[in-house]
C-alpha positions in Angstrom: 10.1 20.2 7.3 8.9 19.9 3.7 6.9 22.9 2.5 3.6 22.0 0.8 1.2 24.3 -1.0 -2.5 23.5 -0.7 -5.4 24.8 -2.7 -8.0 26.9 -1.0 -11.6 25.6 -1.1 -12.5 28.2 -3.7 -9.7 27.1 -6.0 -10.5 23.4 -5.4 -14.1 23.9 -6.5 -13.0 25.7 -9.6 -10.7 22.9 -10.6 -13.4 20.3 -9.9 -15.5 21.8 -12.7 -12.9 20.8 -15.2 -11.9 17.4 -14.0 -9.1 15.7 -15.9 -9.4 12.1 -17.1 -7.1 10.3 -14.7 -7.4 7.1 -16.6 -5.3 8.7 -19.4 -2.5 9.7 -17.1 0.7 8.2 -18.5 2.5 8.0 -15.2 0.9 8.3 -11.7 2.9 10.5 -9.3 2.4 11.9 -5.9 1.1 15.0 -7.6 -1.5 12.9 -9.5 -2.8 11.5 -6.2 -3.1 15.0 -4.7 -5.1 16.1 -7.8 -7.3 13.0 -7.5 -8.2 14.0 -3.9 -8.9 17.6 -4.9 -11.3 16.4 -7.7 -12.9 13.7 -5.5 -11.6 10.8 -7.6 -11.0 7.7 -5.5 -7.6 6.1 -5.5 -7.1 2.4 -6.2 -4.1 0.7 -4.5 -3.1 -3.0 -4.3 0.0 -4.9 -3.1 2.4 -6.5 -5.5 5.6 -8.5 -4.9 6.7 -9.9 -8.3 7.1 -9.0 -12.0 4.3 -11.1 -13.5 1.5 -10.0 -11.2 2.7 -6.4 -11.1 2.5 -6.3 -14.9 -1.1 -7.5 -14.8 -2.1 -5.0 -12.1 -0.5 -2.1 -13.8 -2.1 -3.1 -17.1 -5.5 -3.2 -15.4 -5.1 0.5 -14.4 -4.4 0.4 -10.7 -3.1 3.8 -9.4 -0.7 2.6 -6.8 1.2 -0.6 -6.2 2.4 -1.2 -2.6 5.3 -3.5 -2.2 4.1 -4.4 1.2 5.9 -6.1 4.1 2.9 -8.4 3.9 5.3 -10.3 1.5 6.5 -11.8 4.8 3.1 -13.5 5.1 1.9 -14.2 1.6 5.2 -14.8 -0.1 7.4 -16.3 2.7 4.8 -17.9 5.0 5.7 -16.1 8.2 3.1 -15.5 10.8 3.8 -11.7 11.1 5.5 -9.0 8.9 8.4 -8.7 11.3 10.9 -11.3 9.8 11.2 -9.8 6.3 14.5 -8.0 5.7 15.5 -4.9 3.9 17.3 -6.9 1.2 14.2 -9.0 0.6 12.0 -5.9 0.3 14.5 -4.5 -2.2 14.3 -7.7 -4.2 10.5 -7.7 -4.3 10.4 -3.9 -5.1 12.9 -4.2 -8.0 10.8 -7.0 -9.5 7.7 -4.9 -9.4 9.3 -1.7 -10.7 10.6 -3.6 -13.8 7.0 -4.6 -14.6 5.2 -1.3 -14.5 4.6 1.5 -17.0 1.9 3.7 -15.3 1.4 3.2 -11.6 3.2 4.7 -8.6 5.3 2.2 -6.7 5.5 2.6 -2.9 7.7 0.3 -0.7 7.2 -0.6 2.9 10.2 0.1 5.1 10.5 -3.2 7.0 10.6 -3.6 10.8 13.9 -2.5 12.3 15.0 -0.4 9.3 13.7 3.0 10.6 12.5 2.8 14.2 14.6 4.6 16.8 17.4 5.9 14.5 16.7 8.4 11.8 20.1 7.9 10.2 19.4 4.2 9.8 15.9 5.2 8.4 17.5 7.4 5.8 20.1 4.8 4.8 17.4 2.1 4.5 15.3 4.4 2.3 18.2 5.4 0.1 19.0 1.7 -0.5 15.4 1.1 -1.5 15.2 4.0 -3.9 18.6 3.4 -5.5 18.5 -0.4 -5.8 14.8 -0.9 -6.7 13.9 2.2 -8.6 10.8 2.7 -6.5 9.0 6.0 -6.2 8.3 6.4 -2.5 8.4 4.6 0.8 5.8 3.9 3.5 6.4 3.5 7.3 4.2 2.9 10.3 3.7 5.3 13.2 3.1 8.9 14.2 5.0 11.2 16.5 7.3 8.3 17.6 8.8 8.2 14.1 8.8 12.0 13.5 12.6 12.3 13.2 12.9 9.4 10.8 10.2 11.0 8.5 11.9 14.4 8.6 15.2 12.9 7.7 13.9 10.9 4.8 11.9 13.9 3.5 15.0 16.1 3.8 16.6 13.9 1.1 13.7 14.6 -1.2 12.1 11.1 -0.9 8.3 10.9 -0.7 6.9 9.3 2.4 3.5 7.7 2.9 2.4 7.3 6.5 0.5 4.5 8.2 -1.7 4.7 11.3 -4.4 2.6 13.0 -3.6 -1.1 13.1 0.2 -1.1 12.4 1.2 -4.8 11.9 4.8 -4.2 12.8 3.6 -3.5 16.3 1.5 -6.6 16.6 3.3 -7.9 19.7 2.6 -4.5 21.4 -1.1 -4.7 20.6 -1.4 -8.4 21.1 -4.3 -8.7 18.6 -5.4 -7.7 15.1 -8.6 -6.2 16.4 -10.0 -2.8 15.4 -7.9 0.1 16.6 -8.9 3.6 17.9 -12.3 2.6 19.2 -11.6 4.3 22.5 -11.5 8.2 22.7 -7.9 8.5 23.8 -6.5 6.3 21.0 -8.8 7.9 18.4 -7.6 11.4 19.5 -4.0 10.4 19.2 -4.6 9.0 15.7 -6.3 12.2 14.7 -3.5 14.3 16.0 -0.8 12.0 14.5 -2.5 12.2 11.1 -2.3 15.9 11.1 1.3 15.8 12.2 2.2 13.5 9.3 0.7 16.0 6.9 2.5 18.9 8.5 5.8 17.0 8.3 5.3 16.6 4.5 4.0 13.1 4.0 2.2 12.9 0.6 -0.4 10.4 1.7 -1.6 8.3 4.6 -2.9 4.7 5.1 -5.4 4.1 7.8 -5.9 0.5 8.8 -8.8 -1.2 10.6 -10.3 1.8 12.4 -14.0 2.9 12.8 -15.4 4.3 9.5 -16.5 7.5 11.2 -12.9 8.2 12.3 -11.5 7.4 8.8 -14.0 9.9 7.3 -13.1 12.5 9.9 -9.4 12.2 9.2 -9.9 12.3 5.4 -12.0 15.4 5.7 -9.5 17.2 7.8 -6.4 16.4 5.8 -5.4 17.9 2.5 -3.3 14.9 1.5 -5.0 11.6 0.2 -6.0 9.1 2.9 -6.1 5.5 1.8 -8.1 3.0 3.8 -7.9 -0.7 4.5 -10.8 -1.4 6.8 -11.4 2.3 7.4 -14.7 2.7 5.7 -15.8 4.4 2.4 -15.3 8.0 3.5 -11.6 8.1 2.8 -9.9 9.0 -0.5 -9.0 5.5 -1.7 -8.7 1.8 -0.8 -5.9 -0.7 -0.6 -6.1 -4.5 -0.3 -3.5 -7.3 -0.2 -3.6 -8.7 -3.7 -3.5 -12.3 -2.6 -6.5 -11.8 -0.3 -8.5 -9.8 -2.9 -7.9 -12.5 -5.6 -8.7 -15.4 -3.3 -5.3 -16.9 -3.4 -5.3 -17.0 0.4 -8.2 -18.7 2.1 -7.7 -18.4 5.9 -7.7 -14.5 6.2 -11.3 -13.4 6.3 -11.7 -9.9 7.9 -14.9 -8.0 7.5 -13.2 -5.4 5.2 -12.0 -7.9 2.7 -14.0 -8.4 -0.5 -12.8 -11.4 -2.6 -13.2 -10.7 -6.3 -12.0 -14.1 -7.4 -11.4 -17.5 -5.9 -8.0 -18.3 -7.5 -7.0 -20.9 -4.8 -9.7 -23.3 -6.0 -9.4 -22.3 -9.6 -5.6 -22.9 -9.6 -6.0 -26.1 -7.7 -8.5 -27.4 -10.2 -6.2 -26.5 -13.1 -3.2 -28.2 -11.5 -5.3 -31.3 -10.7 -6.4 -31.6 -14.3 -2.7 -31.2 -15.5 -1.6 -34.0 -13.1 -4.4 -36.3 -14.4 -3.5 -35.5 -18.0 0.2 -36.3 -17.5 -0.5 -39.5 -15.7 -3.0 -40.7 -18.3 -0.6 -39.8 -21.1 -3.1 -37.3 -22.5 -0.6 -34.5 -22.3 1.2 -33.9 -24.5 -0.9 -34.9 -27.5 0.1 -35.0 -31.1 -0.6 -31.3 -31.6 1.7 -30.4 -28.7 4.7 -32.3 -29.9 7.5 -31.2 -32.4 
């Protein structure tokens, strides 16, 4: 088990009076995220899968980039996250890492690369870290993946947990509906969250659960809790970049706020390009050598 030192409430309040400017942090680390929680500064997190978009997101000042297994959906067109392979995740992660200067890069362990065999979990994680240059990994589940988490942490690799709606278990759930609405499942999530902290996870993602439960977990844990459909009482938020920018159109959960409508904007631009080519307007005299 990884030993972790937490500040007492008294020390935390003293530190809060001299809050650092986290926008000036040259490189976000797991320690930075811990300090942000202690100072009550919200953490911003988005997914990224390629060099060009990762560079933009990093330049905008996002704290964490998650190379999510959602690449299976938004990059490859699969219905679920299950088909994406370890090799593919490493490819996407390496592309993202080459783009960034400031943010922390976390990579999802794909389905089948850690469940049921802690040695396979460690081998998968080592490949991600060595071949992509990423800073941490994320995996889904609580007590059932305890051995895998312990083994990964024993190698000195930071681990982010993920509870609530866990997309890799979609065929078990049978639906993408809100999780932990019943007392028994909510209690298990609450206990699993504490277990993940005790094991040494540096952070935790809570997906699509009641806001009151998300707030309760965040208040109980010393480590940062990042929400996606878990309300505003957690320590930060994460969204899939394609959803947030309006590149995708079909996915419309309540928790999603679209900040742009790039699907229509890109389509409009491409349509204009096609028209200009066909009318011989492009290229014009100024665009020729």
